[in-house]
C-alpha positions as CSV (number, residue, x, y, z in Angstrom):
1,M,31.6,10.0,-186.9
2,T,28.4,11.2,-185.4
3,L,26.6,8.4,-183.6
4,H,22.6,8.1,-183.6
5,A,19.5,7.0,-181.8
6,G,16.0,7.6,-182.2
7,I,12.3,6.6,-181.4
8,F,9.9,4.8,-183.7
9,G,6.6,5.8,-183.1
10,Y,3.2,6.7,-184.9
11,P,2.3,9.3,-184.4
12,I,5.5,11.0,-182.6
13,R,5.8,14.3,-183.3
14,H,5.1,15.7,-179.7
15,S,7.9,13.4,-178.1
16,I,10.1,14.9,-175.6
17,S,12.6,11.9,-176.0
18,P,14.7,13.9,-178.3
19,A,15.3,16.6,-175.9
20,M,15.8,14.3,-173.0
21,H,18.3,12.3,-175.0
22,N,20.3,14.8,-176.4
23,A,20.9,16.8,-173.5
24,A,22.2,13.6,-172.1
25,F,24.4,13.1,-175.0
26,E,25.7,16.7,-174.8
27,S,26.2,16.5,-171.1
28,A,28.4,13.2,-171.5
29,G,30.5,14.6,-174.6
30,I,29.2,12.1,-176.9
31,D,29.3,13.2,-180.3
32,A,25.5,11.7,-180.9
33,V,22.0,12.8,-182.3
34,Y,18.8,11.5,-181.1
35,E,15.7,11.9,-183.5
36,A,12.1,11.4,-183.5
37,W,11.2,8.8,-186.1
38,E,7.6,9.1,-187.1
39,T,7.3,5.7,-188.7
40,A,4.1,4.2,-190.1
41,P,3.3,0.4,-189.4
42,D,4.4,-0.4,-193.4
43,R,7.5,1.4,-192.6
44,L,8.7,-0.2,-189.5
45,A,10.6,-3.1,-190.9
46,A,12.8,-0.9,-192.8
47,G,13.3,1.6,-190.3
48,V,14.2,-1.1,-188.0
49,A,16.9,-2.7,-190.6
50,A,18.3,0.9,-191.1
51,L,19.6,0.3,-187.4
52,R,22.1,-2.0,-188.3
53,G,24.3,0.3,-189.6
54,G,27.6,1.3,-188.0
55,S,26.7,4.7,-186.9
56,F,23.5,3.8,-185.2
57,L,23.5,3.1,-181.2
58,G,19.9,1.8,-181.3
59,A,16.4,3.0,-180.8
60,N,13.5,3.4,-178.4
61,V,10.1,1.9,-179.4
62,T,6.6,3.6,-178.7
63,V,3.0,3.1,-179.6
64,P,1.9,1.5,-181.8
65,H,5.1,-0.6,-182.4
66,K,6.3,-2.1,-179.0
67,Q,4.8,-5.8,-180.1
68,A,5.2,-5.5,-183.7
69,V,8.9,-4.7,-183.5
70,M,9.8,-7.7,-181.7
71,E,9.8,-9.8,-185.1
72,H,12.5,-7.8,-186.5
73,L,15.2,-8.1,-183.9
74,D,17.8,-11.0,-183.8
75,D,17.4,-11.4,-180.0
76,I,14.9,-10.5,-176.9
77,D,16.0,-10.7,-173.4
78,S,13.7,-12.7,-170.8
79,L,11.8,-9.8,-169.3
80,A,10.6,-8.1,-172.9
81,T,10.0,-11.6,-173.7
82,R,7.6,-12.3,-170.9
83,I,6.4,-8.8,-171.1
84,G,5.6,-9.2,-174.6
85,A,6.7,-5.9,-175.9
86,V,10.1,-4.1,-176.7
87,N,10.7,-0.5,-176.0
88,T,14.6,-0.4,-176.3
89,I,16.8,-1.5,-179.0
90,V,20.5,-2.2,-178.8
91,N,22.9,-2.1,-182.1
92,Q,25.6,-4.7,-181.1
93,N,27.7,-4.8,-184.3
94,G,25.1,-5.2,-186.7
95,R,22.9,-7.6,-184.5
96,L,19.7,-6.0,-182.7
97,M,19.0,-6.8,-179.4
98,G,15.3,-5.9,-177.8
99,S,14.9,-5.1,-174.0
100,N,12.1,-3.7,-172.1
101,T,12.9,-0.6,-169.8
102,D,9.5,0.4,-168.9
103,A,9.2,-2.0,-166.0
104,L,12.6,-0.8,-164.3
105,G,11.4,2.8,-165.3
106,F,8.4,2.2,-163.3
107,I,9.6,0.7,-160.2
108,N,12.5,3.3,-160.2
109,S,10.0,6.0,-160.3
110,L,8.3,4.9,-157.4
111,K,11.2,3.9,-155.4
112,N,13.1,7.1,-156.0
113,E,10.5,9.8,-156.3
114,A,8.1,8.4,-153.8
115,G,10.1,6.3,-151.5
116,V,7.8,3.4,-152.1
117,N,8.7,-0.4,-151.7
118,V,5.8,-2.1,-153.4
119,S,6.5,-5.6,-151.7
120,G,2.9,-6.6,-149.9
121,L,0.7,-3.7,-151.0
122,N,-2.7,-4.1,-152.5
123,V,-2.4,-2.7,-156.1
124,V,-5.0,-1.8,-158.6
125,L,-3.6,-1.4,-162.3
126,I,-6.1,0.3,-164.7
127,G,-5.3,-0.8,-168.2
128,A,-4.1,-3.9,-170.0
129,G,-2.3,-2.6,-172.7
130,G,1.8,-2.3,-173.4
131,A,2.6,-0.1,-170.4
132,A,0.4,-2.0,-168.2
133,R,1.9,-5.3,-168.9
134,A,5.3,-4.0,-168.0
135,A,4.1,-2.6,-164.8
136,A,2.1,-5.7,-163.9
137,Y,5.3,-7.9,-164.4
138,A,7.2,-5.4,-162.5
139,L,5.0,-5.4,-159.3
140,A,4.7,-9.3,-159.7
141,D,8.7,-9.6,-159.5
142,A,8.6,-6.8,-156.7
143,Q,6.2,-9.2,-154.6
144,A,3.6,-6.8,-154.7
145,G,0.5,-8.1,-152.7
146,E,-2.9,-8.8,-154.4
147,L,-2.8,-7.2,-158.2
148,T,-6.3,-6.1,-159.4
149,I,-6.1,-5.4,-163.2
150,A,-9.1,-3.4,-164.8
151,N,-9.7,-2.7,-168.4
152,R,-12.3,-1.4,-170.6
153,T,-12.3,-4.7,-172.5
154,V,-12.2,-7.1,-169.7
155,E,-10.9,-10.2,-171.7
156,R,-7.6,-8.3,-171.8
157,A,-7.6,-7.9,-168.6
158,E,-8.1,-11.6,-167.6
159,S,-5.5,-12.5,-170.2
160,L,-2.9,-10.8,-168.4
161,A,-4.0,-12.1,-165.3
162,T,-4.0,-15.5,-166.1
163,E,-0.5,-15.4,-167.3
164,L,0.5,-13.4,-163.8
165,R,-1.2,-16.2,-161.7
166,K,1.1,-18.8,-163.7
167,T,4.0,-16.9,-162.1
168,G,2.8,-17.2,-158.8
169,A,1.3,-13.9,-158.4
170,E,-2.2,-13.3,-156.5
171,T,-4.1,-11.5,-159.3
172,V,-7.7,-10.7,-160.4
173,S,-9.4,-9.0,-163.1
174,Y,-12.6,-6.8,-163.6
175,G,-14.0,-4.7,-166.4
176,I,-13.9,-1.1,-165.3
177,S,-17.7,-0.8,-164.9
178,N,-17.7,-3.8,-162.6
179,P,-18.8,-2.6,-158.9
180,D,-15.9,-5.0,-157.7
181,F,-13.4,-2.8,-159.3
182,L,-14.3,0.1,-157.4
183,S,-14.3,-1.5,-154.2
184,A,-10.6,-2.7,-154.9
185,C,-9.8,1.0,-155.5
186,E,-11.1,1.6,-152.0
187,R,-8.9,-1.3,-150.6
188,A,-5.8,-0.3,-152.6
189,D,-2.8,1.0,-151.0
190,L,-1.7,1.8,-154.6
191,I,-3.5,2.7,-157.6
192,V,-1.9,2.6,-161.2
193,N,-3.2,4.5,-164.3
194,S,-1.5,3.1,-167.6
195,T,-4.3,4.4,-170.0
196,S,-4.3,7.6,-171.7
197,V,-7.5,9.0,-169.9
198,G,-6.5,12.7,-169.1
199,M,-3.8,12.8,-171.4
200,L,-3.5,16.6,-173.1
201,H,-5.1,16.2,-176.5
202,G,-5.9,12.7,-176.2
203,P,-9.5,10.9,-176.6
204,A,-10.5,11.3,-172.7
205,E,-8.6,14.6,-171.9
206,G,-9.9,16.1,-168.8
207,E,-11.4,13.0,-167.3
208,S,-10.3,10.6,-164.9
209,P,-10.3,6.7,-165.0
210,I,-11.9,6.4,-161.6
211,P,-14.4,8.6,-159.4
212,S,-13.0,10.6,-156.6
213,E,-14.8,9.1,-154.1
214,V,-13.2,5.7,-154.2
215,I,-9.6,7.2,-153.3
216,Q,-8.9,6.9,-149.8
217,P,-6.5,9.1,-147.7
218,G,-3.0,7.6,-147.6
219,C,-3.4,5.8,-150.7
220,I,-0.5,6.1,-153.3
221,V,-2.1,7.0,-156.8
222,Y,0.6,6.6,-159.7
223,D,-0.5,8.2,-163.4
224,M,1.6,7.3,-166.2
225,V,0.3,10.2,-168.3
226,Y,3.1,13.0,-167.9
227,N,1.4,15.9,-169.8
228,P,-0.5,17.7,-168.0
229,T,1.7,17.1,-165.1
230,M,-1.5,17.3,-162.9
231,T,-4.1,14.9,-164.5
232,P,-7.7,14.9,-163.2
233,L,-6.6,11.8,-161.5
234,L,-3.7,13.1,-159.6
235,T,-5.8,16.4,-158.8
236,D,-8.6,14.1,-157.4
237,A,-6.3,12.0,-155.4
238,E,-4.4,15.1,-153.7
239,K,-7.8,16.6,-152.8
240,S,-8.5,13.1,-151.2
241,G,-5.3,13.2,-148.9
242,A,-3.6,10.4,-151.3
243,R,0.4,10.5,-152.3
244,I,0.6,11.1,-156.0
245,V,3.4,10.3,-158.7
246,G,2.8,11.6,-162.1
247,G,4.1,10.1,-165.4
248,L,7.4,12.1,-166.0
249,P,9.5,10.0,-163.7
250,M,8.7,6.7,-165.4
251,L,9.6,8.3,-168.7
252,V,13.1,9.5,-167.5
253,Y,14.0,6.5,-165.8
254,Q,12.9,4.2,-168.5
255,G,14.8,6.2,-171.0
256,A,17.9,6.7,-168.7
257,A,18.1,2.9,-168.6
258,A,17.7,2.6,-172.5
259,W,20.7,5.4,-172.9
260,T,23.2,3.3,-170.4
261,R,22.3,0.3,-172.6
262,W,23.2,2.4,-175.9
263,T,26.5,3.8,-174.2
264,G,27.7,1.8,-171.4
265,R,27.7,4.8,-169.1
266,E,25.6,6.0,-166.1
267,A,22.9,8.0,-167.5
268,P,23.0,11.8,-166.2
269,V,19.4,11.4,-164.8
270,E,19.2,15.0,-163.3
271,V,20.2,16.4,-166.8
272,M,17.5,14.3,-168.6
273,F,15.0,15.4,-165.7
274,R,15.8,19.1,-166.3
275,A,15.4,18.7,-170.1
276,A,12.2,16.9,-170.0
277,K,10.7,19.4,-167.7
278,E,12.1,22.4,-170.1
279,A,10.6,20.6,-173.3
280,L,7.2,20.6,-171.2
281,E,7.5,24.1,-170.4
282,L,7.4,23.4,-166.7
């Protein structure tokens, strides 16, 4: 029996996850197919319910469903509960278990691709959505130093900062137009963009979330946008003498963690990297 997995999103037609996961299944000799399921919000409940069938390993979940999907699951692990978002569903004999592998993907991409240990680092996190929440909790758990959260809607940044302060994290929040935010960027050891600014075909294509002059030499600049691989932010950072990390490693490492949850095997990470790069025509 061919097994099935896939990704819920809306829109989802440009996802490279099918190429990445299908290459992993083929490499491991597993008879399984991974598909992109474009799922409007009013069809999410029915789509998730179908996962209970015996041929389904589970699913990934992306925007705009990472929070809405939680009410349709039987159990959610502690990290996903804290983050408030699920990006991976595992079918355990008809019971649907939710988890979040974005946090692990973020930390592993920093550690494995850039050799970065975030403990004690002063970090600026741009954005306060689902990806930002995963990164923020990952940073707090890894004992980062001061964490500055900046968002266009300052109330969302402050809400996330308040949550993190309750865990003992040293956290402040600003609107992106606040001069104190730019000062924090100048002092930062690590700047992380979790927004879609600079994304190909996005509403802010060709733009950077911060002015280039606030990026200091020796800073680490991480952009979760993976297409294009060199976003305006990363281009500016490289010119400024900063170390750069693009978004593709996070995509691969979070996908690898999900693949392991479905199969019980160690994911073929290099195979997944190669397939992702081929899908992006790199």
